[in-house]
C-alpha positions as CSV (number, residue, x, y, z in Angstrom):
1,M,-7.1,-3.5,-20.2
2,V,-7.7,-2.6,-16.6
3,K,-9.8,0.5,-15.8
4,I,-7.8,3.7,-15.4
5,I,-9.7,6.6,-13.8
6,T,-9.3,10.1,-15.4
7,L,-9.1,13.4,-13.6
8,E,-12.6,14.2,-14.6
9,E,-13.9,10.9,-13.1
10,W,-11.9,11.5,-10.0
11,L,-13.4,15.0,-9.5
12,S,-16.9,13.8,-10.2
13,F,-16.8,11.6,-7.1
14,F,-16.7,14.8,-5.1
15,K,-19.1,16.8,-7.2
16,K,-21.2,19.1,-5.0
17,K,-22.2,22.7,-5.1
18,D,-20.1,25.0,-3.0
19,I,-21.7,26.6,0.0
20,S,-21.4,30.0,1.6
21,L,-19.3,30.7,4.7
22,D,-22.4,31.0,6.8
23,K,-23.7,27.6,5.7
24,F,-20.3,26.1,6.3
25,I,-20.4,27.3,9.9
26,N,-23.9,26.3,10.5
27,N,-24.2,23.0,8.5
28,Y,-20.8,21.3,9.0
29,K,-20.3,18.7,11.8
30,V,-17.2,17.4,13.5
31,K,-16.6,13.7,13.8
32,S,-14.6,12.2,16.8
33,G,-14.9,8.4,16.9
34,E,-18.6,7.8,16.6
35,K,-19.6,11.1,18.1
36,M,-20.8,13.9,15.9
37,T,-20.9,17.6,17.1
38,K,-22.0,20.7,15.3
39,F,-18.9,22.7,14.0
40,K,-20.5,25.9,15.3
41,E,-20.3,24.4,18.9
42,I,-16.8,23.1,18.4
43,S,-15.5,26.4,17.1
44,K,-16.8,28.2,20.2
45,K,-15.4,25.6,22.5
46,K,-12.0,25.7,20.8
47,K,-12.2,29.5,20.6
48,L,-11.5,29.5,16.9
49,T,-10.9,33.0,15.6
50,K,-12.5,34.5,12.5
51,T,-9.2,34.0,10.7
52,D,-9.1,30.3,11.8
53,I,-12.6,29.8,10.4
54,N,-11.8,31.5,7.2
55,V,-8.7,29.4,6.7
56,L,-10.8,26.2,7.3
57,Y,-13.5,27.4,4.9
58,K,-10.9,28.1,2.3
59,Y,-9.5,24.5,2.4
60,F,-12.6,22.6,3.1
61,V,-14.9,24.4,0.5
62,L,-13.3,26.9,-1.8
63,N,-10.0,25.0,-2.6
64,K,-11.6,21.6,-2.9
65,N,-11.0,21.1,-6.6
66,E,-7.6,22.6,-6.5
67,Y,-6.5,20.1,-3.8
68,L,-8.2,17.1,-5.5
69,T,-6.6,18.0,-8.9
70,N,-3.2,18.3,-7.3
71,F,-3.6,15.0,-5.5
72,Y,-4.6,13.3,-8.7
73,N,-1.7,14.7,-10.7
74,K,0.8,13.7,-8.0
75,S,-0.6,10.3,-7.0
76,L,-3.0,9.0,-9.6
77,K,-1.9,10.3,-13.0
78,V,-0.5,7.5,-15.1
79,L,2.7,8.1,-17.0
80,D,2.5,8.1,-20.8
81,N,5.6,5.8,-20.9
82,L,5.4,3.1,-18.2
83,D,8.8,1.5,-19.2
84,L,10.9,1.1,-16.0
85,T,14.0,0.7,-18.2
86,N,13.9,4.4,-18.6
87,I,14.9,4.9,-15.0
88,K,18.4,6.4,-14.8
89,N,19.1,6.1,-11.1
90,L,18.1,2.7,-9.7
91,S,17.2,3.0,-6.0
92,L,15.9,0.9,-3.1
93,N,14.1,4.1,-1.8
94,N,10.4,3.5,-2.1
95,S,9.8,7.2,-2.7
96,H,12.2,7.7,-5.5
97,N,10.8,7.5,-9.0
98,S,7.4,7.7,-7.3
99,S,5.4,8.4,-10.5
100,Y,5.8,4.7,-11.3
101,K,3.5,4.0,-8.4
102,N,0.7,5.9,-10.0
103,L,-0.5,3.1,-12.2
104,I,-0.9,0.9,-9.2
105,R,-2.5,3.6,-7.1
106,N,-4.9,4.5,-9.9
107,I,-6.1,0.9,-10.6
108,Y,-6.6,0.1,-6.9
109,Y,-7.4,3.6,-5.6
110,K,-10.4,2.4,-3.6
111,D,-8.6,-0.6,-2.1
112,I,-5.6,1.5,-1.2
113,L,-7.3,4.7,0.0
114,L,-10.6,3.4,1.4
115,Y,-11.2,-0.3,1.8
116,T,-7.9,-1.3,3.5
117,K,-8.1,-0.6,7.2
118,T,-5.5,-0.7,9.9
119,G,-5.3,-2.3,13.4
120,I,-3.7,0.9,14.7
121,S,-6.3,2.7,16.8
122,G,-7.6,6.1,15.6
123,L,-6.3,5.9,12.0
124,R,-9.1,6.5,9.6
125,P,-8.8,5.6,5.8
126,F,-7.7,8.6,3.8
127,L,-10.5,8.5,1.2
128,E,-13.1,8.1,3.9
129,V,-12.0,11.4,5.4
130,L,-12.1,13.1,2.0
131,F,-15.6,11.8,1.3
132,D,-16.8,13.1,4.7
133,L,-15.1,16.4,4.2
134,Y,-16.2,17.2,0.7
135,I,-19.5,15.3,0.4
136,N,-20.9,14.7,3.8
137,N,-20.2,18.2,5.4
138,T,-18.2,16.4,8.1
139,I,-14.8,17.4,9.5
140,D,-12.5,14.9,11.2
141,Y,-11.5,16.2,14.6
142,K,-7.8,16.0,13.8
143,L,-8.2,18.7,11.2
144,L,-9.2,21.1,13.9
145,T,-6.2,20.7,16.2
146,P,-4.0,23.7,16.7
147,C,-1.2,21.9,14.7
148,A,-3.4,21.3,11.7
149,I,-4.8,24.9,11.6
150,K,-1.3,26.3,11.9
151,M,-0.1,24.2,9.0
152,M,-3.1,25.3,6.9
153,K,-2.1,28.9,7.6
154,R,1.3,28.0,6.1
155,N,-0.4,26.4,3.1
156,I,0.6,22.8,4.0
157,F,-2.8,21.2,3.7
158,S,-1.8,18.2,1.6
159,S,0.8,17.2,4.1
160,I,-1.8,17.2,6.9
161,L,-4.0,14.8,5.1
162,S,-1.1,12.5,4.1
163,G,0.3,12.5,7.6
164,F,-2.8,12.1,9.7
165,Y,-4.7,9.4,7.7
166,F,-4.2,5.8,6.6
167,R,-3.3,4.7,3.1
168,S,-2.3,1.2,2.2
169,S,1.3,0.8,1.4
170,I,2.5,0.2,-2.2
171,L,5.9,-1.2,-3.0
172,N,7.2,0.9,-5.9
173,P,7.6,-1.2,-9.0
174,S,11.0,0.6,-9.5
175,V,12.2,-0.9,-6.2
176,I,11.4,-4.4,-7.5
177,Y,13.1,-3.5,-10.8
178,T,16.2,-2.3,-8.9
179,L,16.3,-5.5,-6.8
180,S,16.1,-7.6,-9.9
181,K,18.7,-5.6,-11.8
182,K,21.3,-5.0,-9.1
183,Y,20.9,-7.7,-6.5
184,I,19.5,-10.8,-8.3
185,K,21.8,-12.6,-10.7
186,N,21.3,-15.6,-13.0
187,A,17.5,-15.7,-12.4
188,S,14.8,-16.1,-14.9
189,R,11.9,-17.5,-12.9
190,V,10.2,-15.7,-10.0
191,F,7.4,-16.6,-7.6
192,T,5.6,-14.2,-5.2
193,P,3.3,-15.4,-2.4
194,T,1.3,-12.2,-2.7
195,L,0.8,-10.0,-5.8
196,G,1.5,-6.6,-4.1
197,W,-1.3,-4.8,-6.0
198,S,0.3,-6.0,-9.3
199,S,3.5,-4.1,-8.6
200,Y,5.7,-7.2,-8.3
201,M,4.8,-8.4,-11.7
202,Y,5.4,-4.9,-13.2
203,G,8.8,-4.6,-11.6
204,F,10.2,-8.1,-12.3
205,L,9.0,-8.5,-15.8
206,S,10.5,-5.1,-16.7
207,D,13.9,-6.8,-16.3
208,E,14.7,-8.5,-19.6
209,K,16.3,-11.5,-17.8
210,I,13.1,-12.5,-16.0
211,E,11.2,-14.8,-18.3
212,E,8.5,-16.3,-16.0
213,Y,6.4,-14.8,-13.2
214,V,4.1,-16.8,-11.0
215,G,2.1,-15.3,-8.1
216,T,-0.8,-15.8,-5.9
217,D,-3.2,-13.6,-3.9
218,V,-6.6,-13.8,-2.2
219,I,-8.1,-10.6,-3.7
220,K,-9.9,-11.6,-6.9
221,S,-9.6,-8.2,-8.5
222,V,-5.9,-8.1,-7.9
223,C,-5.5,-11.6,-9.5
224,S,-7.7,-10.5,-12.5
225,N,-5.9,-7.1,-13.0
226,T,-2.5,-8.6,-12.7
227,K,-3.3,-11.1,-15.6
228,K,-4.7,-8.2,-17.7
229,L,-1.7,-5.9,-17.1
230,A,0.8,-8.7,-17.8
231,K,-0.9,-9.6,-21.1
232,K,-0.9,-5.9,-22.1
233,M,2.6,-4.9,-20.9
234,F,4.5,-8.2,-21.3
235,P,2.8,-10.3,-23.9
236,D,5.9,-12.4,-24.7
237,K,6.5,-13.5,-21.1
238,Y,5.1,-16.4,-19.2
239,V,2.6,-15.5,-16.4
240,D,0.6,-17.8,-14.2
241,I,-1.6,-16.3,-11.5
242,Y,-3.3,-18.3,-8.7
243,C,-6.2,-16.8,-6.5
244,S,-5.3,-18.7,-3.4
245,Q,-4.0,-18.3,0.2
246,S,-0.3,-18.8,0.1
247,E,-0.3,-20.8,3.3
248,L,-2.6,-23.4,1.7
249,L,-0.9,-23.6,-1.8
250,R,1.3,-26.5,-0.7
251,K,-1.8,-28.6,-0.6
252,N,-2.6,-27.8,-4.2
253,K,-1.3,-30.9,-6.0
254,E,-1.5,-29.3,-9.5
255,F,0.6,-26.3,-8.3
256,M,3.2,-28.4,-6.6
257,K,3.5,-30.8,-9.4
258,E,4.2,-27.9,-11.8
259,Y,6.4,-25.8,-9.5
260,K,8.3,-27.9,-6.9
261,N,12.0,-27.0,-6.8
262,Y,11.3,-24.7,-9.8
263,F,12.0,-21.0,-9.1
264,D,15.2,-19.0,-8.9
265,V,13.7,-16.3,-6.6
266,V,10.8,-16.0,-4.2
267,F,10.0,-12.4,-3.3
268,F,7.3,-10.7,-1.3
269,S,6.3,-8.2,1.3
270,P,3.9,-10.0,3.6
271,P,1.0,-8.4,5.4
272,Y,2.4,-7.1,8.7
273,Y,-0.2,-8.8,10.8
274,K,-2.6,-6.0,11.9
275,L,-0.9,-3.1,10.3
276,E,-3.0,-3.4,7.1
277,L,-6.3,-5.2,7.2
278,Y,-7.4,-6.1,3.7
279,R,-10.9,-7.0,2.6
280,G,-11.9,-10.6,2.4
281,R,-12.6,-13.5,4.7
282,K,-9.6,-15.4,3.5
283,Q,-7.1,-12.8,4.5
284,S,-4.5,-14.0,7.0
285,T,-5.4,-11.1,9.4
286,T,-9.0,-12.3,9.3
287,M,-8.4,-16.1,9.5
288,Y,-5.9,-16.0,12.4
289,K,-7.0,-14.1,15.5
290,T,-3.7,-13.9,17.5
291,Y,-0.2,-13.0,16.5
292,E,1.1,-16.4,17.6
293,E,-1.5,-18.2,15.5
294,W,-0.7,-15.9,12.5
295,L,3.0,-16.7,12.8
296,E,2.3,-20.4,12.9
297,K,-0.5,-20.9,10.4
298,Y,0.2,-18.1,8.0
299,W,3.9,-17.2,8.2
300,E,5.5,-20.6,8.8
301,E,3.3,-22.3,6.2
302,T,4.1,-19.7,3.6
303,I,7.8,-20.0,4.4
304,K,7.5,-23.8,3.9
305,L,5.9,-23.1,0.5
306,C,8.8,-20.8,-0.4
307,R,11.3,-23.6,0.5
308,D,9.5,-26.2,-1.6
309,V,9.2,-24.1,-4.8
310,L,12.8,-22.9,-4.8
311,H,15.5,-25.0,-6.5
312,K,18.7,-25.7,-4.5
313,D,20.4,-22.5,-5.5
314,G,17.3,-20.4,-5.2
315,K,17.0,-17.1,-3.2
316,L,14.3,-16.0,-0.8
317,I,13.9,-12.2,-0.4
318,Y,11.2,-10.5,1.7
319,I,10.5,-7.2,3.4
320,I,9.5,-6.9,7.0
321,S,8.3,-3.8,8.9
322,G,9.2,-3.0,12.5
323,Y,6.1,-0.9,13.0
324,D,4.7,-2.7,16.1
325,K,6.4,-1.6,19.2
326,Q,4.7,-4.4,21.3
327,V,6.4,-7.3,19.4
328,D,9.6,-7.8,17.5
329,M,8.3,-8.9,14.2
330,N,11.7,-8.9,12.5
331,K,13.0,-11.3,15.1
332,D,10.0,-13.5,15.3
333,M,9.5,-13.9,11.6
334,N,13.1,-14.3,10.8
335,N,13.5,-17.0,13.5
336,I,10.9,-19.1,11.7
337,T,12.5,-18.5,8.4
338,K,15.9,-19.6,9.7
339,K,14.5,-23.1,10.4
340,Y,14.4,-23.6,6.6
341,F,16.8,-21.0,5.1
342,K,20.3,-19.5,5.7
343,Y,20.3,-15.8,6.4
344,K,22.7,-13.9,4.0
345,T,22.3,-10.1,4.3
346,K,19.8,-7.2,4.7
347,K,19.3,-3.8,3.2
348,N,17.1,-0.9,4.3
349,L,14.1,0.1,2.2
350,G,14.3,3.8,2.1
351,N,11.1,5.9,2.4
352,T,10.8,9.6,2.6
353,N,7.0,9.9,3.0
354,V,5.7,12.7,5.2
355,G,4.1,11.4,8.3
356,F,3.0,12.7,11.8
357,T,1.8,9.4,13.1
358,D,3.7,6.2,14.0
359,H,2.2,4.1,11.2
360,K,4.4,6.0,8.8
361,D,7.6,5.1,10.6
362,T,7.7,1.5,9.5
363,N,11.5,0.8,9.4
364,E,11.2,-1.6,6.6
365,I,14.1,-4.0,5.9
366,I,14.8,-6.2,2.9
367,Y,16.1,-9.6,4.0
368,F,18.0,-12.1,1.8
369,F,18.2,-15.8,2.4
370,D,19.6,-18.9,0.7
371,L,18.2,-22.5,1.1
372,K,20.0,-24.6,3.7
């Protein structure tokens, strides 16, 4: 089985002796970009009051374990019963039934909270900020803005961290399950050109009509964990995982011999170019340096793969984000898809996450296509 971190293990990552208020004032530093400044100097420059400093000390030192425990219980604690068939209200809102995300967040907590970066300037990874704050005596400058201090005074510290810093997105397995149950009929074989942190397998195979799941990804740990999870959770279903770039999989003779014109459904949520920058030299965002090259060499080649592995009545479903205001990703990506598929319909992917920065306003849309 894959490794699940416990609350005790989570808290141990941040284990450090508490310090006094005086040491907090004198020892902490403030990070802005690559620049480090003593907190004592910043507090004078910003004219922070004694009350302000006491509030910061409370959240940055005294309440550390309370916040970390609450975060674990809300975002990382794995359900005793992981059966998606227990869900009473099926929903395409990514924030509904959110506890089903916790298994994914727990298994991949470092990938999701630390290792995955973003091309959006000024957004630091969530866990990097926590390590600085609770281990390295370093405060990110955003936490000293008047807005942040005001919210801390109102006891809204967790919303500040969630809203100001970057966490890799996760598609809730319950959304996949909802799609399969409500919007996909007469299907038993599914292929996904990415593994979605194992959530696609979890969601699809929870539907009794889905008998076969095949997927590919370039992150080796995700490939390995998806196999292990599938064996544990769905031992009677067929699962085949490839650790390969989707845009190159058409050149794999063994794969194409096995799966040409084979699947009922292809589903995925592709990387949104520079929104999320995953680890690894084989990632599309690393391989292809411009948006145009990415569209041609990653997106179009992946769409060709989707065309080739679907049978004549197969369905293509994917999710696109409109996060980038400089380009129309929905239009550009869909125009390429329409060379090979017929557009059918679209649905909004709901999301009620708290956010104060543009990266949270992703306007994600689920698109449905048939083969031409």
